[in-house]
The first five atom37 places (N, CA, C, CB, O) and aatype in JSON, in Angstrom:
{
  "aatype": [11, 1, 9, 10, 11, 6, 9, 14, 6, 18, 3, 11, 19, 16, 15, 7, 19, 15, 19, 0, 0, 8, 9, 7, 10, 3, 0, 10, 1, 0, 15, 4, 11, 8, 13, 3, 6, 17, 19, 15, 1, 10, 6, 11, 10, 7, 7, 11, 6],
  "atom_mask": [
    [1, 1, 1, 1, 1],
    [1, 1, 1, 1, 1],
    [1, 1, 1, 1, 1],
    [1, 1, 1, 1, 1],
    [1, 1, 1, 1, 1],
    [1, 1, 1, 1, 1],
    [1, 1, 1, 1, 1],
    [1, 1, 1, 1, 1],
    [1, 1, 1, 1, 1],
    [1, 1, 1, 1, 1],
    [1, 1, 1, 1, 1],
    [1, 1, 1, 1, 1],
    [1, 1, 1, 1, 1],
    [1, 1, 1, 1, 1],
    [1, 1, 1, 1, 1],
    [1, 1, 1, 0, 1],
    [1, 1, 1, 1, 1],
    [1, 1, 1, 1, 1],
    [1, 1, 1, 1, 1],
    [1, 1, 1, 1, 1],
    [1, 1, 1, 1, 1],
    [1, 1, 1, 1, 1],
    [1, 1, 1, 1, 1],
    [1, 1, 1, 0, 1],
    [1, 1, 1, 1, 1],
    [1, 1, 1, 1, 1],
    [1, 1, 1, 1, 1],
    [1, 1, 1, 1, 1],
    [1, 1, 1, 1, 1],
    [1, 1, 1, 1, 1],
    [1, 1, 1, 1, 1],
    [1, 1, 1, 1, 1],
    [1, 1, 1, 1, 1],
    [1, 1, 1, 1, 1],
    [1, 1, 1, 1, 1],
    [1, 1, 1, 1, 1],
    [1, 1, 1, 1, 1],
    [1, 1, 1, 1, 1],
    [1, 1, 1, 1, 1],
    [1, 1, 1, 1, 1],
    [1, 1, 1, 1, 1],
    [1, 1, 1, 1, 1],
    [1, 1, 1, 1, 1],
    [1, 1, 1, 1, 1],
    [1, 1, 1, 1, 1],
    [1, 1, 1, 0, 1],
    [1, 1, 1, 0, 1],
    [1, 1, 1, 1, 1],
    [1, 1, 1, 1, 1]
  ],
  "atom_positions": [
    [[9.88, 7.23, 15.1], [11.05, 8.05, 14.87], [11.6, 7.84, 13.45], [12.12, 7.73, 15.92], [12.14, 8.76, 12.84]],
    [[11.46, 6.63, 12.95], [11.93, 6.41, 11.57], [11.09, 7.19, 10.58], [11.91, 4.91, 11.22], [11.6, 7.75, 9.61]],
    [[9.79, 7.23, 10.82], [8.9, 7.98, 9.92], [9.25, 9.46, 10.0], [7.39, 7.76, 10.3], [9.38, 10.12, 8.97]],
    [[9.41, 9.97, 11.2], [9.74, 11.42, 11.33], [11.08, 11.76, 10.7], [9.76, 11.83, 12.81], [11.26, 12.88, 10.21]],
    [[12.01, 10.84, 10.69], [13.29, 11.05, 10.07], [13.1, 11.27, 8.54], [14.23, 9.84, 10.35], [13.77, 12.12, 7.94]],
    [[12.19, 10.5, 7.94], [11.94, 10.61, 6.52], [10.92, 11.67, 6.16], [11.49, 9.31, 6.01], [11.02, 12.28, 5.09]],
    [[9.94, 11.88, 7.05], [8.85, 12.85, 6.81], [8.67, 13.7, 8.06], [7.48, 12.12, 6.43], [7.81, 13.4, 8.88]],
    [[9.46, 14.74, 8.25], [9.43, 15.56, 9.47], [8.03, 16.13, 9.8], [10.41, 16.69, 9.33], [7.72, 16.33, 10.98]],
    [[7.21, 16.4, 8.8], [5.92, 17.02, 9.05], [4.87, 15.99, 9.41], [5.48, 17.81, 7.84], [3.72, 16.36, 9.66]],
    [[5.22, 14.69, 9.46], [4.27, 13.64, 9.8], [3.69, 13.82, 11.2], [4.93, 12.27, 9.69], [4.42, 14.05, 12.16]],
    [[2.4, 13.73, 11.29], [1.7, 13.76, 12.56], [0.8, 12.54, 12.62], [0.88, 15.08, 12.73], [-0.08, 12.36, 11.78]],
    [[1.01, 11.7, 13.62], [0.33, 10.42, 13.72], [-1.19, 10.58, 13.66], [0.73, 9.73, 15.0], [-1.87, 9.8, 12.99]],
    [[-1.72, 11.58, 14.36], [-3.17, 11.75, 14.42], [-3.75, 12.15, 13.07], [-3.53, 12.79, 15.46], [-4.66, 11.49, 12.57]],
    [[-3.24, 13.22, 12.5], [-3.81, 13.69, 11.28], [-3.39, 12.87, 10.05], [-3.45, 15.11, 11.08], [-4.22, 12.56, 9.2]],
    [[-2.13, 12.51, 9.96], [-1.61, 11.74, 8.82], [-2.11, 10.3, 8.91], [-0.05, 11.78, 8.79], [-2.4, 9.69, 7.89]],
    [[-2.21, 9.78, 10.09], [-2.65, 8.4, 10.3], [-4.05, 8.14, 9.72], [0.0, 0.0, 0.0], [-4.29, 7.08, 9.14]],
    [[-4.95, 9.08, 9.86], [-6.28, 8.99, 9.31], [-6.21, 8.92, 7.81], [-7.15, 10.17, 9.76], [-6.86, 8.07, 7.19]],
    [[-5.44, 9.8, 7.2], [-5.32, 9.82, 5.75], [-4.68, 8.53, 5.22], [-4.51, 11.05, 5.31], [-5.12, 7.98, 4.21]],
    [[-3.66, 8.05, 5.89], [-2.98, 6.84, 5.47], [-3.96, 5.65, 5.56], [-1.71, 6.58, 6.34], [-4.08, 4.86, 4.63]],
    [[-4.66, 5.55, 6.7], [-5.63, 4.46, 6.88], [-6.72, 4.5, 5.82], [-6.27, 4.53, 8.28], [-7.11, 3.46, 5.29]],
    [[-7.21, 5.69, 5.51], [-8.23, 5.77, 4.47], [-7.7, 5.37, 3.11], [-8.79, 7.16, 4.41], [-8.41, 4.75, 2.32]],
    [[-6.48, 5.71, 2.84], [-5.86, 5.34, 1.55], [-5.65, 3.84, 1.48], [-4.52, 6.07, 1.36], [-5.92, 3.24, 0.44]],
    [[-5.18, 3.22, 2.54], [-4.9, 1.79, 2.54], [-6.21, 0.98, 2.52], [-4.04, 1.42, 3.79], [-6.33, -0.03, 1.81]],
    [[-7.18, 1.43, 3.3], [-8.5, 0.73, 3.37], [-8.59, -0.21, 4.58], [0.0, 0.0, 0.0], [-7.64, -0.88, 4.96]],
    [[-9.77, -0.22, 5.14], [-10.04, -1.01, 6.35], [-9.8, -2.52, 6.09], [-11.51, -0.78, 6.81], [-9.22, -3.2, 6.93]],
    [[-10.24, -3.01, 4.97], [-10.09, -4.43, 4.7], [-8.61, -4.85, 4.66], [-10.76, -4.77, 3.39], [-8.25, -5.9, 5.19]],
    [[-7.79, -4.05, 4.03], [-6.37, -4.34, 3.99], [-5.69, -4.25, 5.36], [-5.7, -3.4, 3.03], [-4.82, -5.06, 5.69]],
    [[-6.09, -3.28, 6.13], [-5.54, -3.15, 7.5], [-5.94, -4.35, 8.36], [-6.04, -1.85, 8.16], [-5.12, -4.88, 9.11]],
    [[-7.19, -4.75, 8.23], [-7.68, -5.89, 9.02], [-6.97, -7.16, 8.59], [-9.2, -6.06, 8.88], [-6.61, -7.98, 9.44]],
    [[-6.74, -7.34, 7.29], [-6.12, -8.54, 6.81], [-4.63, -8.62, 7.23], [-6.26, -8.6, 5.29], [-4.09, -9.71, 7.41]],
    [[-4.01, -7.47, 7.38], [-2.59, -7.47, 7.7], [-2.27, -7.44, 9.21], [-1.94, -6.31, 7.05], [-1.12, -7.63, 9.6]],
    [[-3.28, -7.21, 10.05], [-3.07, -7.11, 11.47], [-4.17, -7.79, 12.24], [-2.96, -5.69, 11.87], [-5.29, -7.28, 12.35]],
    [[-3.85, -8.96, 12.79], [-4.81, -9.77, 13.51], [-5.42, -9.02, 14.7], [-4.15, -11.06, 13.99], [-6.63, -9.09, 14.94]],
    [[-4.58, -8.31, 15.44], [-5.05, -7.56, 16.64], [-5.99, -6.44, 16.25], [-3.86, -6.98, 17.43], [-7.01, -6.22, 16.91]],
    [[-5.68, -5.74, 15.21], [-6.53, -4.66, 14.71], [-7.9, -5.26, 14.31], [-5.86, -3.92, 13.49], [-8.95, -4.73, 14.66]],
    [[-7.84, -6.37, 13.57], [-9.09, -7.02, 13.14], [-9.96, -7.4, 14.31], [-8.79, -8.25, 12.3], [-11.18, -7.21, 14.29]],
    [[-9.32, -7.97, 15.38], [-10.07, -8.38, 16.54], [-10.68, -7.19, 17.25], [-9.19, -9.14, 17.48], [-11.8, -7.28, 17.74]],
    [[-9.95, -6.07, 17.31], [-10.45, -4.85, 17.94], [-11.65, -4.28, 17.2], [-9.35, -3.82, 18.01], [-12.65, -3.92, 17.81]],
    [[-11.52, -4.21, 15.85], [-12.63, -3.72, 15.02], [-13.83, -4.65, 15.18], [-12.22, -3.62, 13.53], [-14.97, -4.18, 15.26]],
    [[-13.6, -5.94, 15.23], [-14.73, -6.9, 15.39], [-15.46, -6.65, 16.7], [-14.22, -8.38, 15.34], [-16.69, -6.69, 16.74]],
    [[-14.69, -6.4, 17.78], [-15.35, -6.12, 19.05], [-16.15, -4.82, 19.0], [-14.33, -6.04, 20.17], [-17.25, -4.75, 19.56]],
    [[-15.62, -3.8, 18.33], [-16.38, -2.52, 18.19], [-17.64, -2.78, 17.37], [-15.48, -1.39, 17.5], [-18.7, -2.26, 17.71]],
    [[-17.56, -3.58, 16.3], [-18.72, -3.85, 15.48], [-19.8, -4.55, 16.29], [-18.33, -4.7, 14.27], [-20.99, -4.25, 16.14]],
    [[-19.41, -5.48, 17.15], [-20.38, -6.18, 17.98], [-21.08, -5.23, 18.94], [-19.7, -7.29, 18.76], [-22.29, -5.33, 19.16]],
    [[-20.29, -4.3, 19.52], [-20.85, -3.3, 20.42], [-21.87, -2.41, 19.7], [-19.73, -2.44, 21.02], [-22.88, -2.0, 20.27]],
    [[-21.58, -2.12, 18.43], [-22.47, -1.26, 17.64], [-23.61, -2.0, 16.97], [0.0, 0.0, 0.0], [-24.45, -1.39, 16.31]],
    [[-23.66, -3.3, 17.15], [-24.73, -4.09, 16.55], [-24.49, -4.51, 15.13], [0.0, 0.0, 0.0], [-25.4, -5.04, 14.5]],
    [[-23.3, -4.28, 14.6], [-22.96, -4.66, 13.22], [-22.14, -5.94, 13.27], [-22.18, -3.52, 12.48], [-21.1, -5.99, 13.93]],
    [[-22.61, -6.95, 12.58], [-21.87, -8.22, 12.54], [-21.87, -8.78, 11.14], [-22.47, -9.25, 13.53], [-21.3, -9.85, 10.9]]
  ]
}
């Protein structure tokens, strides 16, 4: 709600992808332990370690 107050056209699905791409996966993983763990589990499922 705070984001929408500042940026009414914000859409989590479409804008979120652009924001994540701009920030970068490494930075997101470094700043959020749970996200890093989730991505690590996905990588293991895909055979990437």
